MARGU-796904 format. One record per residue (C-alpha): residue in one letter; z, x, y; chain. Coordinates in nm, 4 decimals, m for minus. Layout:
N
 rest       up     east    north kette
    a        Z        X        Y     A
...
END
This chain:
612
 rest       up     east    north kette
    m   7.6053   3.8626  10.7077     A
    p   7.2514   3.7202  10.6501     A
    d   6.9880   3.9993  10.6844     A
    s   6.8068   3.8048  10.9554     A
    v   7.1377   3.8741  11.1753     A
    r   7.2536   4.2152  11.0622     A
    p   7.2130   4.4809  11.3748     A
    r   6.9095   4.7527  11.2855     A
    p   7.1043   5.0088  11.2965     A
    v   7.0981   5.2908  11.5856     A
    i   7.0755   5.7075  11.5004     A
    l   7.2720   5.8886  11.7080     A
    r   7.2872   6.2576  11.7861     A
    l   7.6653   6.3093  11.8194     A
    p   7.8154   6.5280  12.0647     A
    p   7.8364   6.8865  12.0398     A
    e   8.1873   6.9139  12.0280     A
    v   8.2123   6.6396  11.7519     A
    v   7.9269   6.8310  11.5561     A
    n   8.1699   7.1337  11.5672     A
    r   8.5156   6.9549  11.4800     A
    i   8.3421   6.8327  11.1528     A
    a   8.1965   7.1511  11.1003     A
    a   8.5302   7.2711  11.1608     A
    g   8.6512   7.0002  10.8697     A
    e   8.4321   7.1982  10.6185     A
    v   8.4980   7.5681  10.7328     A
    v   8.8912   7.5321  10.8761     A
    e   9.0907   7.3672  10.6121     A
    r   9.3997   7.5588  10.7095     A
    p   9.5532   7.8890  10.8636     A
    a   9.4206   8.0718  10.5630     A
    a   9.0632   8.0032  10.5789     A
    v   9.1132   8.1156  10.9680     A
    v   9.2330   8.4008  10.8677     A
    k   8.9789   8.4585  10.6328     A
    e   8.6815   8.4210  10.8329     A
    l   8.7700   8.6703  11.1163     A
    v   8.8767   8.9600  10.9031     A
    e   8.5778   8.9094  10.7220     A
    n   8.3943   8.9111  11.1146     A
    a   8.6153   9.2639  11.1534     A
    l   8.4667   9.3938  10.7882     A
    d   8.1636   9.3100  10.9027     A
    a   8.2268   9.4715  11.2357     A
    g   8.2937   9.8274  11.0440     A
    a   8.6334   9.8044  11.1194     A
    s   8.9059  10.0725  10.9264     A
    q   9.2302   9.9347  11.0438     A
    i   9.2393   9.5680  11.0351     A
    s   9.6178   9.3790  11.1522     A
    v   9.7056   8.9788  11.1314     A
    a   9.9964   8.8089  11.2899     A
    i  10.0676   8.4302  11.2446     A
    e  10.3652   8.3082  11.3889     A
    d  10.4855   7.9195  11.2165     A
    g  10.2736   7.9740  10.8906     A
    g   9.9610   8.0451  11.1517     A
    l   9.9507   7.7214  11.3055     A
    k  10.1136   7.7948  11.6202     A
    r   9.9139   8.1472  11.6224     A
    i   9.7016   8.3608  11.4584     A
    l   9.6126   8.7268  11.6006     A
    v   9.3408   8.9349  11.4388     A
    e   9.2783   9.2955  11.5712     A
    d   9.0766   9.5442  11.4678     A
    d   8.8618   9.8686  11.5497     A
    g   8.5253   9.7851  11.4652     A
    c   8.1639   9.7961  11.6715     A
    g   8.3200   9.5697  11.9424     A
    l   8.0877   9.2722  12.1682     A
    s   7.9710   9.3030  12.4603     A
    g   7.9617   9.0313  12.7317     A
    n   7.6696   8.8713  12.6760     A
    d   7.7481   8.9060  12.2979     A
    l   8.0520   8.6833  12.3659     A
    a   7.8564   8.4446  12.5735     A
    v   7.6292   8.3615  12.2459     A
    a   7.9227   8.4282  11.9847     A
    l   8.0790   8.0854  12.0149     A
    e   7.7346   7.8898  12.0187     A
    r   7.7113   7.7491  11.6651     A
    h   7.4861   7.9074  11.4267     A
    a   7.3948   8.1905  11.6693     A
    t   7.4900   8.5379  11.4322     A
    s   7.3968   8.8671  11.3830     A
    k   7.4446   8.9061  11.0733     A
    l   7.0806   8.8130  10.9665     A
    v   6.7741   9.0314  11.0942     A
    p   6.4943   8.8788  11.0801     A
    d   6.1552   9.0179  10.9208     A
    a   5.8538   9.1471  11.0839     A
    e   5.7234   8.8062  11.0865     A
    g   6.0158   8.6586  11.2212     A
    h   6.1200   8.4597  10.9159     A
    v   6.5024   8.5301  10.8016     A
    d   6.6215   8.4945  10.4176     A
    l   6.8862   8.3386  10.3607     A
    l   6.9305   8.5093  10.0380     A
    n   6.9003   8.8201  10.1503     A
    i   7.3086   8.8783  10.2775     A
    h   7.4021   9.2007  10.3146     A
    t   7.7617   9.1160  10.5132     A
    m   8.0323   8.9120  10.3943     A
    g   7.8394   8.5807  10.5266     A
    f   7.6532   8.4478  10.8501     A
    r   7.8786   8.1712  10.8660     A
    g   7.7487   8.1274  11.2442     A
    e   7.9504   7.8076  11.3084     A
    a   8.2733   7.9848  11.1966     A
    l   8.3435   8.1006  11.5620     A
    p   8.2541   7.7461  11.7487     A
    s   8.4293   7.5460  11.4346     A
    i   8.7717   7.7514  11.5052     A
    a   8.7617   7.7087  11.8874     A
    s   8.6675   7.3525  11.8625     A
    v   9.0323   7.2661  11.7171     A
    s   9.2370   7.5364  11.8731     A
    r   9.3032   7.7701  12.1832     A
    m   9.1268   8.0724  12.1129     A
    r   9.0592   8.4125  12.3660     A
    i   8.8637   8.6776  12.2870     A
    v   8.8629   9.0033  12.3863     A
    s   8.6200   9.3059  12.3075     A
    r   8.4762   9.6082  12.3931     A
    a   8.1635   9.7853  12.2501     A
    a   8.0580  10.1351  12.2465     A
    g   7.9335  10.2314  12.6360     A
    e   8.0389   9.8399  12.7470     A
    a   8.2794   9.7035  12.9732     A
    s   8.5690   9.4975  12.8052     A
    a   8.5214   9.1465  12.8050     A
    e   8.6821   8.8137  12.7575     A
    i   8.5526   8.4674  12.6504     A
    s   8.8321   8.2014  12.5862     A
    s   8.8182   7.8432  12.4688     A
    d   9.0384   7.5225  12.4624     A
    a   8.9203   7.2610  12.2079     A
    g   8.5592   7.4004  12.2604     A
    r   8.5647   7.3934  12.6384     A
    i   8.4432   7.7569  12.7359     A
    d   8.5891   7.9691  12.9996     A
    g   8.3783   8.2686  13.0849     A
    p   8.2674   8.5671  13.0206     A
    r   8.4352   8.7805  13.2592     A
    p   8.5566   9.1059  13.2507     A
    a   8.9130   9.1745  13.0785     A
    a   9.1412   9.4777  12.9826     A
    f   9.1164   9.5876  12.5948     A
    t   9.4134   9.7344  12.4444     A
    g   9.2603   9.7675  12.1630     A
    r   9.3332  10.1085  11.8560     A
    g   9.0352  10.2668  11.9781     A
    n   8.7879  10.3009  12.2001     A
    t   8.6121   9.9579  12.0881     A
    g   8.6950   9.6275  11.8908     A
    t   8.8208   9.3052  11.9258     A
    r   9.1063   9.1156  11.9253     A
    i   9.0764   8.7449  11.8398     A
    e   9.4137   8.4997  11.9672     A
    v   9.4019   8.1325  11.7980     A
    g   9.6163   7.9615  11.9411     A
    d   9.7872   7.5675  11.8711     A
    l   9.5111   7.5359  11.5648     A
    f   9.4134   7.1519  11.5277     A
    h   9.6296   7.0345  11.8109     A
    a   9.2394   6.8881  11.9097     A
    t   9.2498   6.7051  11.5583     A
    p   9.6266   6.6025  11.5385     A
    a   9.5401   6.4008  11.2318     A
    r   9.4383   6.7179  11.0004     A
    l   9.7757   6.8391  11.0860     A
    k   9.9436   6.5429  10.8835     A
    f   9.7520   6.7566  10.6144     A
    m   9.9080   7.1267  10.6404     A
    r  10.1583   7.1941  10.3740     A
    g  10.5129   7.3545  10.5082     A
    e  10.5011   7.6808  10.6966     A
    r  10.6506   7.9062  10.3935     A
    a  10.2904   7.7610  10.1884     A
    e  10.0439   7.8479  10.4790     A
    a  10.2316   8.1682  10.5236     A
    l  10.1358   8.2390  10.1588     A
    a   9.8040   8.1724  10.1374     A
    v   9.7303   8.3749  10.4514     A
    t   9.9028   8.6996  10.2544     A
    d   9.7074   8.5758   9.9278     A
    v   9.4193   8.6034  10.1750     A
    v   9.5087   8.8931  10.3445     A
    k   9.5832   9.0692   9.9583     A
    r   9.2451   8.9379   9.8368     A
    l   9.0866   9.0957  10.1155     A
    a   9.2511   9.4466  10.1082     A
    m   9.1793   9.4720   9.6847     A
    a   8.7858   9.4525   9.7909     A
    n   8.8108   9.7172  10.1047     A
    p   9.0638   9.9949   9.9832     A
    s   8.9176  10.2149  10.2511     A
    v   8.9830  10.0127  10.5237     A
    g   9.3909   9.9896  10.6408     A
    f   9.5667   9.6448  10.6550     A
    t   9.8885   9.4658  10.8118     A
    l  10.0454   9.1723  10.8047     A
    e  10.3625   8.9874  11.0202     A
    n  10.4733   8.6893  10.9561     A
    n  10.6935   8.5595  11.2544     A
    g  10.7384   8.9267  11.4157     A
    r  10.8354   9.0757  11.0385     A
    t  10.5786   9.2914  10.8543     A
    v  10.4534   9.1629  10.5255     A
    l  10.1925   9.3736  10.3812     A
    r  10.1280   9.7407  10.4934     A
    f   9.8335   9.9195  10.3314     A
    v   9.7573  10.2692  10.4381     A
    a   9.3374  10.3457  10.4258     A
    e   9.2029  10.5242  10.0539     A
    t   8.9516  10.7310   9.9534     A
    a   8.6651  10.5009   9.8938     A
    d   8.6258  10.6279   9.5266     A
    e   8.7728  10.5252   9.2095     A
    t   9.1237  10.6333   9.2330     A
    g   9.1105  10.4741   9.5908     A
    r   9.0357  10.1547   9.4733     A
    l   9.3261  10.1928   9.1702     A
    a   9.5371  10.3091   9.4867     A
    r   9.5146   9.9787   9.6207     A
    l   9.5186   9.7503   9.3328     A
    g   9.8600   9.9377   9.2230     A
    a   9.9729   9.8526   9.5480     A
    i   9.9052   9.4607   9.5660     A
    m   9.9604   9.4022   9.1886     A
    g  10.2370   9.6430   9.0587     A
    r  10.2458   9.9753   8.9934     A
    e  10.2511   9.8923   8.6479     A
    f   9.9388   9.7448   8.6472     A
    s   9.7909  10.1080   8.7693     A
    d  10.0140  10.2763   8.5344     A
    n   9.8450  10.1107   8.2117     A
    a   9.4780   9.9821   8.4178     A
    i   9.1650  10.0607   8.2270     A
    a   8.8818  10.1757   8.4058     A
    i   8.6199   9.9278   8.3937     A
    d   8.2069  10.1220   8.4261     A
    a   7.8989   9.9403   8.3066     A
    d   7.5541   9.7848   8.4084     A
    r   7.2956   9.5774   8.2973     A
    d   6.9564   9.3656   8.4762     A
    g   7.0215   9.5778   8.7880     A
    a   7.3921   9.4295   8.7591     A
    r   7.6975   9.6790   8.7906     A
    l   8.0280   9.6175   8.6791     A
    s   8.3706   9.8267   8.7944     A
    g   8.7268   9.7996   8.8208     A
    f   8.9977   9.8046   8.6089     A
    a   9.1872   9.5990   8.3226     A
    g   9.5316   9.5824   8.2223     A
    l   9.5723   9.6397   7.8446     A
    p   9.7020   9.3346   7.6278     A
    t  10.0436   9.4179   7.6279     A
    l  10.0601   9.3735   7.9657     A
    n  10.0577   9.0296   8.0356     A
    r  10.1793   8.7141   8.2335     A
    g  10.2245   8.4242   8.1336     A
    n   9.9209   8.2376   8.3849     A
    a   9.5922   8.3929   8.5005     A
    q   9.7064   8.4454   8.8567     A
    m   9.6980   8.8352   8.8477     A
    q   9.3203   8.7438   8.7445     A
    y   9.0471   8.8736   9.0315     A
    l   8.7265   8.8280   9.0746     A
    f   8.4439   9.0063   9.3188     A
    v   8.1677   9.0130   9.4017     A
    n   7.9407   9.2106   9.6454     A
    g   8.2504   9.2439   9.7575     A
    r   8.3863   8.9025   9.8572     A
    p   8.6718   8.7434   9.6768     A
    v   8.5507   8.4560   9.4581     A
    k   8.6789   8.2325   9.2779     A
    d   8.4487   8.1595   8.9411     A
    r   8.5232   7.9688   8.6751     A
    m   8.3289   8.1974   8.4636     A
    l   8.5963   8.4203   8.5070     A
    t   8.8475   8.2526   8.3002     A
    g   8.5563   8.2427   8.0030     A
    v   8.4951   8.5920   8.0124     A
    v   8.8652   8.6848   7.9505     A
    r   8.9050   8.4824   7.7302     A
    a   8.6396   8.5650   7.5003     A
    a   8.7029   8.9228   7.6203     A
    y   9.0656   8.9483   7.4316     A
    q   9.0772   8.6268   7.2071     A
    d   9.1501   8.9422   6.9554     A
    f   9.4472   9.0796   7.1315     A
    l   9.6193   8.8099   7.3068     A
    a   9.8163   8.4026   7.1757     A
    r   9.6528   8.1943   7.3827     A
    d   9.9414   8.1463   7.6316     A
    r   9.9322   8.4791   7.7637     A
    h   9.7051   8.6298   7.9919     A
    p   9.5996   8.9636   8.0773     A
    m   9.5836   9.1323   8.4525     A
    l   9.2501   9.2686   8.5572     A
    a   9.0688   9.3255   8.8950     A
    l   8.6789   9.3101   8.8320     A
    f   8.3962   9.4286   9.0625     A
    v   8.0239   9.2654   9.0547     A
    d   7.7598   9.4191   9.2634     A
    l   7.4620   9.2746   9.2323     A
    e   7.1255   9.2502   9.4883     A
    p   7.1820   8.9815   9.7071     A
    e   6.8663   8.7421   9.6148     A
    e   7.0388   8.7461   9.2709     A
    v   7.3512   8.5281   9.3446     A
    d   7.3539   8.2208   9.6329     A
    v   7.6993   8.3173   9.8522     A
    n   7.6705   7.9313  10.0124     A
    v   7.7161   7.6886   9.7761     A
    h   8.1039   7.6278   9.8673     A
    p   8.1398   7.5974  10.2505     A
    a   8.4020   7.8273  10.2435     A
    k   8.2454   8.1315  10.0014     A
    t   8.4752   8.0965   9.7803     A
    e   8.2084   8.0322   9.4814     A
    v   7.9225   8.1983   9.3910     A
    r   7.6444   8.1314   9.2174     A
    f   7.4398   8.3544   9.0002     A
    r   7.1228   8.3638   8.9484     A
    d   7.1368   8.4921   8.5619     A
    a   7.5077   8.4034   8.4706     A
    a   7.4427   8.4348   8.0829     A
    s   7.3768   8.7600   8.1554     A
    i   7.6806   8.9141   8.4048     A
    r   7.9333   8.7135   8.1663     A
    g   7.7071   8.9139   7.8827     A
    l   7.7541   9.2024   8.0844     A
    m   8.1643   9.1336   8.1595     A
    i   8.2575   9.0434   7.8064     A
    g   8.0785   9.3738   7.6719     A
    a   8.2264   9.5426   7.9647     A
    l   8.6083   9.4875   7.8934     A
    r   8.5468   9.5426   7.4968     A
    h   8.4116   9.8729   7.5266     A
    s   8.6952   9.9727   7.7847     A
    l   8.9635   9.7805   7.5331     A
    a   8.8526   9.9833   7.2229     A
    g   8.7979  10.3411   7.4394     A
    a   9.2029  10.2793   7.4885     A
    g   9.2823  10.3375   7.1115     A
    h   9.6162  10.2801   7.0044     A
    r   9.7655  10.2953   7.3518     A
    a  10.0028  10.0520   7.4602     A
    s  10.1606   9.9582   7.7845     A
    t  10.4789  10.1962   7.9198     A
    t  10.5968   9.8409   8.0035     A
    v  10.7278   9.7916   7.6623     A
    a  10.9178  10.1067   7.6878     A
    g  11.1020  10.0428   8.0377     A
    f  11.1999   9.6693   7.8892     A
    a  11.3350   9.8785   7.5582     A
    l  11.5265  10.0798   7.8038     A
    g  11.6463   9.7921   8.0029     A
    r  11.7557   9.6380   7.6630     A
    a  11.8981   9.9757   7.5705     A
    r  12.1897   9.9859   7.8062     A
    p  12.5469  10.0283   7.6628     A
    e  12.8157   9.7357   7.6688     A
    e  13.1830   9.8218   7.7074     A
    a  13.3389   9.8117   7.3915     A
    s  13.6743   9.6954   7.3518     A
    t  13.7437  10.0064   7.0592     A
    g  13.6166  10.2437   7.3314     A
    v  13.4544  10.3760   7.0327     A
    l  13.0871  10.5135   7.0161     A
    w  12.9557  10.5890   6.6283     A
    q  12.7240  10.8443   6.5450     A
    a  12.4671  10.7374   6.2830     A
    a  12.5742  10.7854   5.9070     A
    y  12.2980  11.0739   5.8157     A
    s  12.5678  11.1949   5.5853     A
    p  12.9629  11.0965   5.4801     A
    s  13.1137  11.4217   5.5853     A
    l  13.0461  11.2496   5.9883     A
    r  13.3430  11.1452   6.2215     A
    p  13.3198  10.8842   6.4943     A
    v  13.3058  11.0538   6.8321     A
    t  13.5386  10.9116   7.0718     A
    l  13.4813  10.8644   7.4469     A
    l  13.8043  10.9138   7.6338     A
    r  14.0726  11.1399   7.4683     A
    g  14.3693  10.9293   7.3305     A
    v  14.1582  10.6171   7.1907     A
    a  14.2724  10.6209   6.8659     A
    q  13.9692  10.5590   6.6242     A
    a  13.9061  10.2960   6.3757     A
    p  13.9773  10.2618   6.0229     A
    r  13.7919  10.5343   5.8185     A
    d  13.6662  10.2430   5.5635     A
    a  13.4960  10.0422   5.8396     A
    f  13.2659  10.3046   5.8865     A
    v  13.0140  10.2000   5.6256     A
    p  13.0979   9.8331   5.5313     A
    e  12.9707   9.7138   5.1689     A
    n  12.7046   9.5162   5.3317     A
    a  12.5559   9.7549   5.5971     A
    p  12.1876   9.7327   5.7238     A
    a  11.9523   9.9892   5.5128     A
    a  11.8238  10.2827   5.6512     A
    r  11.5952  10.5451   5.4213     A
    i  11.5949  10.9359   5.5174     A
    e  11.2944  11.1071   5.4367     A
    a  11.5356  11.4271   5.2736     A
    e  11.2501  11.7070   5.3696     A
    p  11.0103  11.5064   5.6529     A
    a  10.6886  11.5926   5.6835     A
    a  10.6202  11.8919   5.9401     A
    s  10.2849  11.8346   6.0834     A
    g  10.2363  11.5113   6.3206     A
    k  10.4951  11.6300   6.5585     A
    g  10.2389  11.8315   6.7619     A
    e   9.8938  11.7097   6.5966     A
    f   9.9465  11.3343   6.6415     A
    p   9.9725  11.1160   6.9601     A
    l  10.1936  10.8651   6.7416     A
    g  10.4235  11.1774   6.5775     A
    a  10.5639  11.2314   6.2308     A
    a  10.7538  10.9759   6.0503     A
    r  11.1536  11.0346   5.9485     A
    a  11.2798  10.7189   5.8482     A
    q  11.2430  10.3864   5.8207     A
    v  11.5164  10.1448   5.9329     A
    h  11.5854   9.7623   5.8109     A
    e  11.2977   9.8171   5.5869     A
    t  11.0903   9.6833   5.9202     A
    y  11.0964   9.9633   6.1711     A
    i  10.9268  10.3366   6.0852     A
    i  11.1158  10.5883   6.3547     A
    a  10.8382  10.8728   6.3762     A
    q  10.9116  11.1872   6.5954     A
    t  10.6586  11.3100   6.8477     A
    a  10.5909  11.6393   7.0519     A
    d  10.8551  11.5086   7.3459     A
    g  11.0301  11.1664   7.2244     A
    i  11.0228  10.8925   6.9319     A
    v  10.8134  10.6386   6.8166     A
    i  10.9396  10.3059   6.6904     A
    v  10.6338  10.0559   6.4663     A
    d  10.6518   9.7584   6.3561     A
    q  10.5300   9.8107   6.0331     A
    h  10.4112   9.4791   6.0219     A
    a  10.2289   9.4073   6.3230     A
    a  10.0956   9.7433   6.2920     A
    h   9.9573   9.6940   5.9361     A
    e   9.7879   9.3397   6.0845     A
    r   9.5701   9.5234   6.3470     A
    l   9.4735   9.7652   6.0592     A
    v   9.3293   9.4770   5.8499     A
    y   9.1857   9.2937   6.1252     A
    e   9.0251   9.5748   6.2836     A
    a   8.8690   9.6488   5.8445     A
    m   8.8152   9.2481   5.8032     A
    k   8.5855   9.2812   6.1282     A
    r   8.4013   9.6086   6.0297     A
    q   8.3409   9.4275   5.6662     A
    m   8.2339   9.1673   5.8716     A
    e   7.9609   9.3509   6.0781     A
    e   7.8363   9.5118   5.7565     A
    g   7.6886   9.1771   5.6174     A
    g   8.0799   9.0262   5.4706     A
    v   8.4205   9.1519   5.3701     A
    r   8.4246   9.3130   5.0590     A
    r   8.6028   9.0715   4.7645     A
    q   8.7968   9.1231   4.4201     A
    a   8.7869   8.8691   4.1959     A
    l   9.0730   8.7599   4.0222     A
    l   9.1082   8.7649   3.6003     A
    i   9.2786   8.4445   3.5971     A
    p   9.1785   8.2008   3.8797     A
    d   9.4154   8.0441   4.1278     A
    i   9.4894   7.6654   4.1255     A
    v   9.5973   7.5192   4.4222     A
    e   9.7008   7.1923   4.4966     A
    l   9.6776   7.0718   4.8244     A
    t   9.6427   6.7299   4.9532     A
    e   9.3438   6.5409   4.9224     A
    e   9.2660   6.5622   5.3341     A
    e   9.3582   6.9956   5.3062     A
    a   9.1267   7.0363   5.0207     A
    s   8.8182   6.8653   5.2137     A
    r   8.8616   7.0262   5.5331     A
    i   8.8980   7.3593   5.3015     A
    l   8.5970   7.3273   5.1402     A
    e   8.4023   7.2573   5.4237     A
    r   8.4261   7.5676   5.4982     A
    a   8.3997   7.7272   5.2027     A
    g   8.0727   7.9228   5.2930     A
    d   8.2328   8.0868   5.5698     A
    l   8.5316   8.1653   5.3936     A
    a   8.3578   8.3417   5.1188     A
    a   8.1792   8.5798   5.3969     A
    l   8.5474   8.6480   5.4435     A
    g   8.6206   8.7011   5.0648     A
    l   8.7922   8.3946   4.9993     A
    e   8.5662   8.2603   4.6852     A
    l   8.6622   7.8859   4.6532     A
    e   8.5688   7.5771   4.4638     A
    a   8.6771   7.2276   4.3942     A
    f   8.8899   7.1641   4.1081     A
    g   8.9356   6.7727   4.1154     A
    t   9.1070   6.5717   4.3611     A
    g   9.3277   6.7655   4.6099     A
    a   9.2957   7.0869   4.4313     A
    v   9.0904   7.4062   4.4893     A
    c   9.0376   7.7056   4.2770     A
    v   9.0656   8.0145   4.4083     A
    r   8.8375   8.2744   4.2100     A
    a   8.8196   8.5735   4.4255     A
    t   9.0327   8.7108   4.7430     A
    p   8.9498   8.9651   5.0488     A
    a   9.0001   9.3404   4.8112     A
    l   9.2096   9.4328   5.1558     A
    f   9.4745   9.1953   5.0821     A
    g   9.5592   9.3034   4.7609     A
    e   9.8252   9.0730   4.5409     A
    m   9.8700   8.7537   4.8059     A
    d  10.0049   8.4253   4.8195     A
    t   9.6535   8.2430   4.8051     A
    a   9.8554   7.9081   4.8094     A
    g  10.0666   7.9548   5.1235     A
    l   9.7352   8.0705   5.2924     A
    l   9.5520   7.8226   5.1578     A
    r   9.7159   7.5237   5.3398     A
    d   9.7865   7.7649   5.6373     A
    l   9.4252   7.7636   5.6722     A
    a   9.3971   7.3715   5.5756     A
    d   9.6287   7.3667   5.9415     A
    d   9.4417   7.5879   6.1344     A
    f   9.1194   7.3949   6.0363     A
    a   9.2425   7.0655   6.1595     A
    e   9.3777   7.2228   6.5032     A
    y   9.0405   7.3707   6.5182     A
    e   8.8700   7.0428   6.5511     A
    a   8.9077   7.0863   6.8652     A
    g   8.5660   7.2374   6.9558     A
    l   8.6361   7.6326   6.9664     A
    a   8.2585   7.8024   6.9029     A
    l   8.2154   7.8465   6.4882     A
    k   8.2173   8.2514   6.5566     A
    e   8.5550   8.2263   6.7372     A
    r   8.6839   7.9708   6.4981     A
    f   8.6528   8.2467   6.2047     A
    e   8.7534   8.5408   6.4374     A
    e   9.0881   8.3573   6.4786     A
    v   9.1168   8.2735   6.0738     A
    m   9.0710   8.6450   6.0054     A
    g   9.3467   8.7103   6.2324     A
    n   9.5925   8.4629   6.0731     A
    m   9.4161   8.5887   5.7626     A
    a   9.5576   8.9595   5.8380     A
    c   9.8766   8.8425   5.9416     A
    r  10.0009   8.6275   5.6531     A
    s   9.8626   8.9432   5.4110     A
    s   9.9584   9.2291   5.5695     A
    v  10.2537   9.4394   5.4810     A
    r  10.5571   9.2673   5.5509     A
    a  10.9193   9.3428   5.6834     A
    g  11.2031   9.3862   5.3982     A
    r  10.9096   9.5894   5.2240     A
    r  11.0217   9.9287   5.1267     A
    l  10.7896  10.2054   5.2534     A
    t  10.7639  10.6272   5.1089     A
    g  10.6929  10.8985   5.3705     A
    d  10.3402  10.9196   5.3042     A
    e  10.3005  10.4867   5.3129     A
    m  10.4521  10.5701   5.6826     A
    n  10.2378  10.8729   5.7829     A
    s   9.9439  10.7119   5.6337     A
    l  10.0162  10.4087   5.8688     A
    l  10.0803  10.5966   6.2086     A
    r   9.7610  10.7927   6.1340     A
    q   9.5293  10.4886   6.0825     A
    m   9.6815  10.3394   6.3935     A
    e   9.5548  10.6548   6.5581     A
    a   9.1880  10.6143   6.4614     A
    t   9.1509  10.1866   6.4940     A
    p   9.1257  10.0724   6.8346     A
    y   9.3655   9.7901   6.9619     A
    s   9.5895   9.8753   6.7575     A
    g   9.8691   9.9429   6.9987     A
    q   9.9339   9.5243   7.0175     A
    c   9.8885   9.2789   6.7299     A
    n   9.6606   9.0148   6.6975     A
    h   9.8947   8.7636   6.9302     A
    g   9.9168   9.0225   7.1887     A
    r  10.2682   9.2098   7.0739     A
    p  10.3518   9.6003   7.0981     A
    t  10.3204   9.7237   6.7588     A
    y  10.4958  10.0620   6.8587     A
    v  10.7359  10.1606   7.1115     A
    e  10.7766  10.5006   7.2267     A
    l  11.0438  10.6187   7.4271     A
    k  11.0100  10.9911   7.5942     A
    l  11.3080  11.2530   7.5573     A
    s  11.4039  11.2176   7.8950     A
    d  11.4360  10.8392   7.9016     A
    i  11.6893  10.8811   7.5887     A
    e  11.8372  11.1656   7.8070     A
    r  11.9303  10.9064   8.0730     A
    l  12.0086  10.6674   7.8102     A
    f  12.3327  10.9308   7.7013     A
    g  12.4023  11.0712   8.0976     A
    r  12.2236  11.3360   8.0183     A
    r  12.0022  11.2834   8.3351     A
END
């Protein structure tokens, strides 16, 4: 159509019900969003008990009841108006600071938006006031009027939302199944319960109680108890307390030991001023803090709480308030990484108790056709022990086969260590791979390679901080033949590798001359190491930071140069390894997040043999 005949646009004021439905599209994405808004209002009202009930995933009915301060009849008349709120207090001049928010939020359009796409009924009673009721059907308000309040306490609010989106049927097409919507509601209630341990929560789905959390104390113990109720007892048993502050911001919470990890990041939670948020920064923070302890496809469990002045964070960058923006994001990120690393270092050699639980689960005896239980061969005079009377014993020559695996027993094991050291005293080395140590109340099984790998890596890091890894010059330089491309990748990083104790130079086409190696490693396979490093550098082109690249390179060098499985150790060497583990941070797991030892208490062993 030519411009000369195109009609001039006319700016229209949309009717209030249309405006509310547009706002509802921003705030009320699904039933879980309704539950989130109503529960946050209950928390801001000072509730100590909050009950949530849903039907058909929340699409048919949502009921939220609290024992908070309640609303008067006059308050109810204003509560369903857009942009009306009790959560922003103007200053003496009547100005309102939208960044100075001390509540869960001030979304004044939340209630009218929900009311515009549902059938809503609110019954409330405030202290010293008669209870009142107001209702709305797709935005058409009826009330307020006197009503009977049957809440838990003398004050409180009961909000019922029915037939969600009946006024906007097109929105129903975008809803997922009943189960998916119910799971989303459950996740919302869990997150809000984690952030508010002193408040009791219940959630019912189609008349069945799904969640019930009793109110906990408002301290670290109460918070850990609530986190354990939601994230599992294994988390509360293996969590490290976090408490640090920087530039007016405080970080608290709990982080799981590296050996307690998952295949995804669903058990990682972040709360800002009591508000559950999903922040992309958390992924980078966790990766940076745990990069020395976990493989890249494993994820730790943690719940972190950031508290800072309201003006230092913008909580209204997302309509649903699920994201925030920090004024000084770099400072917050540094605080989180530093606090996590410091707390992990404080855990020392501690490993997750789930490691022992898994070992016990795998150690259940299987029924044998012979019915014979063999006892460990400490001397040739021992005989097989039968489980049942009358069962024939196996032939004597089957007891010690010719190719029996090696097990070294210390004739006179060291007396010290059993009661003085957490990892006990070495008693044996089996399969030339695992060290058996006796503690005051159990045994410890150590993977000698994984343990030594962590010790070497931590020693390399300390030397790097002190100015570079100490090196030992080779009397006869090693000449390593590589492909031209591999040699090029290695020589490009020769300066950085020198700081790691590996001194290299070019030696013709496709060859590298090694003149010095890290003193920590002793004798080593330099050719194998260089080929592995060339492969590493090929993968690192994806763009990790240089420091992170070489921390991983150090980890790989430590792995390939540590005490290998199959090497025999003397009693002194085994005990020395145990003592170094006790004195070294993070020694409970190797650089890839696998445990370096398993501890079995005597009571666990007794249960295995039916003594308990």
